[in-house]
C-alpha positions as CSV (number, residue, x, y, z in Angstrom):
1,X,-92.9,31.7,78.8
2,X,-94.5,31.4,75.2
3,X,-92.8,31.5,72.3
4,X,-92.2,29.9,68.5
5,X,-88.9,29.3,66.8
6,X,-88.1,27.6,63.2
7,X,-84.4,26.4,62.1
8,X,-83.4,24.9,58.9
9,X,-80.2,23.5,57.7
10,X,-78.3,21.4,55.1
11,X,-75.8,19.6,53.6
12,X,-74.6,17.2,50.8
13,X,-76.3,14.0,52.7
14,X,-79.7,15.7,54.5
15,X,-81.7,18.6,55.1
16,X,-83.8,19.3,58.1
17,X,-86.4,21.5,59.9
18,X,-87.4,21.7,63.6
19,X,-90.2,23.3,64.9
20,X,-90.1,24.5,68.5
21,X,-93.6,26.0,70.1
22,X,-93.5,26.7,74.0
23,X,-96.3,28.2,76.8
24,X,-96.1,28.7,80.0
25,X,-95.5,26.1,82.6
26,X,-93.7,25.5,86.2
27,X,-91.2,23.0,85.1
28,X,-89.8,22.2,82.0
29,X,-92.7,19.7,79.9
30,X,-90.7,18.5,76.9
31,X,-92.4,16.3,73.8
32,X,-90.5,16.6,71.0
33,X,-91.4,14.5,67.6
34,X,-88.7,12.9,65.4
35,X,-88.8,10.7,62.8
36,X,-89.6,6.7,63.2
37,X,-86.0,5.9,61.4
38,X,-84.0,8.4,63.8
39,X,-85.6,8.1,66.8
40,X,-81.7,7.2,68.0
41,X,-81.3,11.2,67.6
42,X,-84.1,11.7,70.5
43,X,-82.3,11.7,73.7
44,X,-79.3,14.2,72.2
45,X,-81.6,16.6,70.5
46,X,-83.7,16.6,74.0
47,X,-80.9,17.0,76.0
48,X,-79.4,20.2,73.9
49,X,-83.4,21.9,74.2
50,X,-83.4,20.7,78.5
51,X,-79.6,22.8,78.6
52,X,-80.9,25.4,77.2
53,X,-84.2,25.9,79.0
54,X,-85.5,25.8,82.4
55,X,-89.5,25.8,82.3
56,X,-92.3,25.8,79.6
57,X,-94.8,23.5,78.3
58,X,-92.4,22.9,74.9
59,X,-93.1,20.6,71.6
60,X,-91.6,20.1,68.9
61,X,-91.1,18.4,65.7
62,X,-88.3,17.1,63.7
63,X,-88.4,16.5,59.7
64,X,-85.3,15.1,57.8
65,X,-85.2,14.9,54.1
66,X,-82.7,12.6,52.6
67,X,-80.7,13.9,49.2
68,X,-78.4,11.6,49.2
69,X,-79.7,8.2,49.0
70,X,-78.2,4.7,49.1
71,X,-79.4,2.5,46.4
72,X,-82.0,-0.3,47.0
73,X,-80.9,-3.8,46.5
74,X,-83.0,-5.8,44.1
75,X,-83.4,-9.7,44.9
76,X,-83.3,-11.4,41.6
77,X,-84.0,-14.6,43.6
78,X,-87.3,-13.3,45.1
79,X,-88.7,-12.2,41.8
80,X,-87.9,-15.1,39.7
81,X,-90.1,-17.4,42.2
82,X,-92.7,-14.3,42.4
83,X,-92.5,-14.6,38.6
84,X,-92.9,-18.7,38.3
85,X,-95.9,-18.3,41.0
86,X,-97.7,-15.9,38.9
87,X,-97.6,-17.9,35.5
88,X,-98.2,-20.6,37.5
89,X,-101.7,-19.5,38.6
90,X,-101.9,-17.9,35.7
91,X,-102.3,-21.2,33.6
92,X,-104.6,-22.7,36.7
93,X,-107.0,-20.3,36.2
94,X,-107.1,-20.6,32.4
95,X,-106.3,-16.8,32.3
96,X,-104.7,-14.9,29.3
97,X,-101.0,-15.5,29.9
98,X,-99.6,-11.9,30.7
99,X,-96.1,-11.6,32.1
100,X,-96.2,-8.7,34.9
101,X,-94.2,-5.8,34.9
102,X,-91.5,-4.6,36.3
103,X,-93.3,-2.0,38.7
104,X,-95.7,-4.5,39.6
105,X,-92.8,-7.1,40.8
106,X,-91.2,-4.9,42.6
107,X,-94.5,-3.7,44.6
108,X,-94.8,-7.2,46.0
109,X,-93.2,-8.0,49.4
110,X,-89.8,-8.7,49.7
111,X,-88.8,-7.8,46.1
112,X,-85.9,-5.4,47.2
113,X,-84.2,-4.2,50.7
114,X,-83.1,-0.5,51.2
115,X,-79.4,0.1,50.8
116,X,-78.2,0.4,54.6
117,X,-77.1,3.4,55.9
118,X,-73.2,4.5,56.4
119,X,-72.2,5.4,59.4
120,X,-70.8,8.5,57.8
121,X,-73.9,9.4,56.3
122,X,-75.8,8.6,59.6
123,X,-73.3,11.1,61.3
124,X,-73.8,13.6,58.6
125,X,-77.6,13.5,59.4
126,X,-77.1,14.1,63.3
127,X,-74.9,17.1,62.5
128,X,-77.9,18.3,60.2
129,X,-80.5,17.7,62.9
130,X,-78.7,19.3,65.6
131,X,-78.0,22.8,63.6
132,X,-81.5,23.0,62.5
133,X,-82.0,22.5,66.2
134,X,-79.9,24.9,67.6
135,X,-81.4,27.2,65.2
136,X,-84.9,26.6,66.2
137,X,-83.6,27.1,69.7
138,X,-82.0,30.6,68.9
139,X,-84.9,31.6,67.3
140,X,-87.3,30.6,70.4
141,X,-85.4,31.9,73.0
142,X,-85.2,35.4,71.3
143,X,-89.2,34.9,71.0
144,X,-88.9,34.6,74.7
145,X,-86.5,37.3,75.5
146,X,-88.7,39.8,74.0
147,X,-91.5,38.8,75.9
148,X,-89.3,38.8,79.1
149,X,-88.4,42.3,79.0
150,X,-92.6,43.6,78.5
151,X,-93.2,41.0,81.4
152,X,-90.1,42.5,83.7
153,X,-91.8,46.2,82.9
154,X,-95.5,44.6,84.5
155,X,-93.7,42.7,87.2
156,X,-91.9,46.3,88.1
157,X,-94.8,48.5,87.9
158,X,-96.6,45.4,90.1
159,X,-93.9,45.8,92.9
160,X,-93.9,49.1,92.7
161,X,-97.7,49.5,93.4
162,X,-97.3,47.0,96.5
163,X,-94.3,49.4,97.8
164,X,-96.5,52.3,97.6
165,X,-99.3,50.5,100.1
166,X,-96.4,49.6,102.0
167,X,-95.6,53.2,102.5
168,X,-99.2,54.1,103.2
169,X,-98.8,51.6,106.1
170,X,-95.4,52.6,107.2
171,X,-96.8,55.9,107.4
172,X,-100.2,54.9,109.7
173,X,-98.3,52.4,111.5
174,X,-97.0,54.4,114.7
175,X,-100.6,56.5,115.0
176,X,-102.3,53.0,114.9
177,X,-99.7,51.4,117.5
178,X,-100.2,54.3,119.9
179,X,-104.0,54.3,119.5
180,X,-104.0,50.3,120.3
181,X,-102.0,51.0,122.9
182,X,-104.5,53.4,124.4
183,X,-107.1,51.1,123.9
184,X,-105.1,48.4,125.7
185,X,-104.5,50.2,128.5
186,X,-108.2,51.1,128.9
187,X,-109.1,47.3,129.0
188,X,-106.6,46.4,131.2
189,X,-107.3,48.7,133.6
190,X,-111.1,48.1,133.4
191,X,-110.2,44.3,133.9
192,X,-107.8,45.1,137.3
193,X,-110.6,46.8,138.8
194,X,-113.3,44.5,138.1
195,X,-111.1,42.3,139.5
196,X,-109.7,44.3,142.7
197,X,-106.3,43.9,141.6
198,X,-104.0,46.8,142.0
199,X,-100.8,45.5,140.7
200,X,-99.0,48.2,138.3
201,X,-96.3,46.0,137.2
202,X,-98.6,43.1,136.3
203,X,-100.5,46.1,134.1
204,X,-97.1,47.3,132.7
205,X,-96.3,44.0,131.5
206,X,-100.0,42.9,129.8
207,X,-99.3,46.7,128.0
208,X,-96.1,45.5,127.1
209,X,-97.0,42.3,125.4
210,X,-100.1,43.9,123.5
211,X,-97.9,46.9,122.3
212,X,-95.8,44.1,120.9
213,X,-98.3,42.0,119.4
214,X,-99.6,45.3,117.3
215,X,-95.7,46.8,116.4
216,X,-95.3,45.9,112.5
217,X,-92.0,47.6,112.1
218,X,-90.1,44.3,111.5
219,X,-92.6,42.9,108.9
220,X,-92.2,46.4,107.5
221,X,-88.9,46.1,107.2
222,X,-88.7,42.7,106.0
223,X,-91.0,43.3,102.9
224,X,-88.7,46.4,102.0
225,X,-86.0,44.0,101.7
226,X,-88.0,41.6,99.7
227,X,-89.6,44.0,97.1
228,X,-85.5,45.4,96.8
229,X,-84.2,42.4,95.7
230,X,-87.3,41.7,93.6
231,X,-86.2,44.9,91.6
232,X,-82.7,43.5,91.8
233,X,-83.6,40.1,90.3
234,X,-85.7,41.2,87.6
235,X,-83.6,44.3,86.3
236,X,-80.8,41.3,86.1
237,X,-82.8,39.4,83.4
238,X,-81.9,35.8,82.6
239,X,-83.6,32.7,84.2
240,X,-85.1,33.5,87.5
241,X,-88.8,32.5,87.9
242,X,-88.4,30.2,90.6
243,X,-86.3,32.9,92.6
244,X,-89.0,35.2,91.9
245,X,-91.4,33.3,93.2
246,X,-89.8,32.8,96.5
247,X,-89.5,36.3,97.2
248,X,-93.4,37.0,96.5
249,X,-94.2,33.9,98.6
250,X,-92.1,35.7,101.7
251,X,-93.7,38.9,101.1
252,X,-97.1,37.5,100.9
253,X,-96.2,35.4,104.4
254,X,-95.3,38.9,105.7
255,X,-99.0,41.0,104.2
256,X,-100.3,38.3,105.9
257,X,-98.7,38.9,109.2
258,X,-98.9,42.6,108.9
259,X,-103.3,42.2,108.0
260,X,-103.0,40.4,111.0
261,X,-101.7,42.5,113.6
262,X,-103.6,45.6,112.1
263,X,-106.8,47.6,114.1
264,X,-106.6,50.6,112.1
265,X,-109.4,50.5,109.2
266,X,-106.7,52.6,106.9
267,X,-104.1,50.1,107.4
268,X,-106.6,47.2,106.7
269,X,-107.3,48.3,103.5
270,X,-103.8,49.2,102.3
271,X,-102.9,45.5,103.3
272,X,-106.2,44.1,101.1
273,X,-104.4,46.2,98.3
274,X,-101.0,44.5,98.8
275,X,-102.7,41.6,99.1
276,X,-103.9,41.9,95.5
277,X,-101.0,43.1,94.0
278,X,-99.2,40.3,95.7
279,X,-101.6,37.9,93.9
280,X,-100.8,39.7,90.6
281,X,-97.2,39.6,90.7
282,X,-97.5,35.6,91.9
283,X,-99.9,35.2,88.5
284,X,-97.5,37.0,86.2
285,X,-94.3,35.0,87.5
286,X,-95.9,31.8,86.6
287,X,-95.2,32.9,83.1
288,X,-91.2,33.1,83.8
289,X,-88.4,31.5,82.6
């Protein structure tokens, strides 16, 4: 499901901002970018996302700004060596002797080391990043829930259209089976007459076998059960994409069997409509969490 969420948080040590974007996907594909100096936070943050989301292609960005910085440590010995070499080179080249500014010296490699971060400060950064992520997740999930409500209406509407076609099949089935049986009797009688065989028992067996193949009551009953469960799952809400996929797959299986058994043009037309609506259901369910 598609969605967007942004979350912010701040404490005395740091401020964090997290953005999350999601698009449709059968499974959960996650790409979370965190600052290179905070890669240790990545597993815990990703874990929180996976705990709350089951499907979708999710891209996230984490930004962290330190409010309380540790003072850098200037290496005076290194600066002294730089200054000595600087003066030596000026003298060797015969140029005007002019000492560098402190800014120029500090720009040289190794002139200072960043202050080490305390354990307490690192924990504060982790807390503020987690809080910002949770806020972004809540926003993203809220966005997806709104989309889900609209999608539920669409899915229920498609399921009802499929049910309308199924009712047509149910009404047409008895007459279609009777007509099929009558055609079978005529064909079988002709076949036995041509073979000059008169065995009513064999004829009866053949008719019963062929009539059973034309009977669609079991397929209709199973379809009604699947569609009933489909409505229940949609109305219940929550993460249900995988169960809906299974139900639509089973519906499609029964519809295919109906089509194979149907010899009546009106039933075949209804089955085509059912296949169309089942295909539309499958496409929409691919967007469900």
